[in-house]
N, C-alpha and C positions, 0 to 999 in steps of 0.2 A: 644204560639210560638213567638219567637222574630226573626226578620230578620234584618241583618246588610248589607247594600250595601257598598261595598269596591271598590272605584274608585281610580285611581292614574294617575299622569302625564298628566294633562290637557294641559299644555303648551299654555295657552291662550296668544295670540299675539296682540299687538297694531295694529289697522287696517291698518295704513300706512306702516307697516313693510312687508306686503305681505305674501305669503305662506311659511310655513316651508319647507326647502330644495327645494323651488321653485315649490312645487307640492301638499303640504298637508295643507288643511285649518283646522288647529288644533282648532281654536275657534269655528268653525261650528260643528266639531265633539264633542267638549265639551258641546255645547248647546244641541246637540241631545242626549247626554248621560244623562244630567240633565232632559230633557223632558221624556226620557225613564224611569228613576227612579221614577219620580212623577206619571207616568202612570201605574206602576206595580200594580197588584192586586193578592194577598194582598200587600199593600204598605209597603215598608221597615219602620222599626221603627226608625232606625238611619242610617245616612250616614257618612262614614269616607273617607277622601281623603288624601292619603299618599304622598304628596309632589309634587314638580315641578308644582305648581298651575299655574304659568305663565311661559313664555318662557324666558323673559329677566328681570323680576322683576321690570317692570316699573309701575309707579303709575296708569296709565290708564288701565293697564292690571288687576290690583287688583280691580279697580273700576268696570270693566266689570265682573270680577269674582263675586264680591259682588252682583251685579244686578242679575246674574244667580242664585246664591245660595238663594237669598231672595225669589225666586219662589218655593222653596221646603217647604213642610209642616211639615218636621220632623227635629230633631236636626242634626247639621252637626259638625263634628270634623275634624280639619285641622292640618297637620304638614308641615313643610317647607322642600324643597329639594334644591339641588345645583343650580337650576335655579331661586331660590327665593332670595329676598332681605328683610331682617327683617324690616328695617326702613320703607320702602314703604308698606309692608304688614300691619304693625301696624298702619300706617296712615289711612288705610281703614278699618281695623279690630281692633280698639282700645280696644275692650273688651277682646282681647287675650293677652293684656299686663299683664305680671306677677305682682302680688300684693306683691311679695317678694322684699324688698329693695335691690338694686344693683344686682338683678338677671336679666341678659340681654337676656335670652333665652325664646323662645316661647314654653312653655310646659304647658299642661293642663290636668285636670282630670275631666271627665264627670261622674257624679254620677246618677245611676239609682237604682231601688229597688233591683234587683238581678243581677246587672252587673256594672262594672266600665270600662271606656275607658280612657286609659292613653296615651297621645301623647308626644313624645320626640323630641327634636330639635337636629338633627345630622348635621346641616348645618355648613360648614367651608367656610367662605366668600372667593370667588375667587378660590375655589378648587372643583374638581369633587367628591372626596371621602368624607366620613363623619367621624365625631368623636363625642365622648361623654367624656367631661372633668369631673373632680371630682365633681364640684358643680351640674352638670346635673345629675350625677349618684346618688349623695346624695339625691337630690330632689326625685328621683324615689324610693329610699329605704324608705324615709319618707312616701310617698304616699302609698306604698304597706303595710306598717305597720299599716295603719289606719283601713283597713277592710280586714284582712288576710283571712277571710272565704268567701269573695264575689268573684265570678268568674270575672276575669279581662282580658281585651284585651289590648295589648301594640301596639302602632303605631310608626313606624319610616319610614323615607324615604329610607335610606340606609340599606340594608340587612346586618346582622352581620355574615353571613356565605358565603363561596365561592360557586359559581354555576358551576364551571368547564369551564370557559371561561377566558383566560389569561388577556385580556384587562379589562373585567368587574370585575374580581376579584381584580384588583388594585384600583378600585373606589368604593369599598364596604365600610362598616363601619370598620375603622381600629383602631385607638387609642380608647381605652375604650371597645372594643368588648369582651375581656376576662373578664373584671370586670362585664360587662353586663350579660355575660353568667352565671357567678356565682350568680348574683342576681336573674336571672330568674329560675335557677335550685333550688334555695332555697325557691322560692315562688310558691308552687304548685297550687295556685289559678289562675295562668296565663293559660288561656285556648287557647289563640291564640296570635301569634306575627305577626302582619300584616305590610308589607313593600311595597315599590314601586321601582322606579329607573331603573329597568332592562327592562321595556316595554315588559315583557313576563310573562305568568302564570307559576310560579315555586313554588314548595313546598319542605320543608325539615323538618325532625324531628331534632329539635335543642333545646338543654338545657331542655329537658324533656317536650317540648310542640311542637305543629305544627306551624312552621313558613311558612307564605304564602305570596308570592309576587303577587300582582295583575297585570294583563295585563294592558297596557295603553289604555285609551279611544281615543288616537290619533294613530299615526303609531306605529307598533311594531319594535323592534330591530331584525334584521335577526338572525335566529338560527345558530350560529357559535360557536362550542365548541372547546376546545383545544387552540393551540397557535395562537390565532387571536389577532392582534394588532390594526387593523383599524375597528372600528364599522361601520355597515351599517344599514340603515333603510329599512323597507319593508312595503308596504301598505296592511298588513293583516287586517282582520276584527277587528274593535274596540270592546273591551270587558271589563267586570268588574266582580267582584266576589260578590256572595250573600252567606253570612254565616247565616245559619238557625239553630236555637236551636230546637232540636228534643228530646222530653222527653225520658229519658233513654239512650241517646247517646251523649248529649252535642251538640256542634256546628258541623253541616255538611256543607261542602262548595261546592257551585255550580259555574260554569262559565256561564255568560250570555253575549249575544252579543247586541251591541247598534243598529245595523241595523236589518231590517226585511228581511227574506230570503224566503218569501212565507209561506202560512199556517197561523194558524194551520189547518190541515186537518185530517180526520179520518184515522187511521192507521190500517185498518182491514186486518188481515192476509190472506194468500192464503188458499183456501179450503183444500189443502193437508198439511197444517202446522200440524206437529205431535201433538202439544199441543193445537189444535184448541178448543176442548171442554172446556179445563181448562181456556183458554182465555175468552171464551164466558161466563163461569160461573163467573170468576173474575170480568168481566166488567158489569155483570148483563144483558147481551144480550141473554143468554140462557133462554129458557122457560121450 
């Protein structure tokens, strides 16, 4: 069984910048999420973080991020979001620099025995939406052609599909999304397409695979569908996704919360529960 922890939108802030929106300690929430991941049993095999690693893209923010991630005992894959700055990121994570000459984007391919994790750079400097240009898409085609029979997970920050909210649908992946869809449809080895950006847990059948947006480990975006033009934040519980490979079913996705809410405690049913005997047999409590 393989477990992939999918976090997104850490928005780590420089200490002297204060709280996000004047009320949310995003850095403390990100710290707590990393601690939670490391403490899970069974422990995840891989961690992926789908962008907005920092809030302002400052060098000090990436240095703090690096110190946090160095405490994890498993491989970590990162992609950039619209709150990130490539140059500052690469100053702190130089190993993420592309080895391809004149390729300025932060894209990587993690190789495992029975899995590949491919991260794409959708960042458009100074803009909220995302794009994939021809060189970035060609890089993806080449990577997918290398191991066409190996289950593959794709990572982006910006989702390539609409979510039904007018404002957020303007800041999704725009240019390159149609070409990306064609690539994904043509590569049946892609078993998940993981995104961030929207600060909510959202799933969509897209391009022949399941696309999954992780909730943020900081504040959520308020659930507002339809003709909404002004986004609002809300202090809903911080959360992340766990994608678990189940033999015979592929990856099954769970939502997990960063905070503890009491328990765990025994969930013994009421004596009048109609399936009580079946429950007792299934749990081994019946004699």
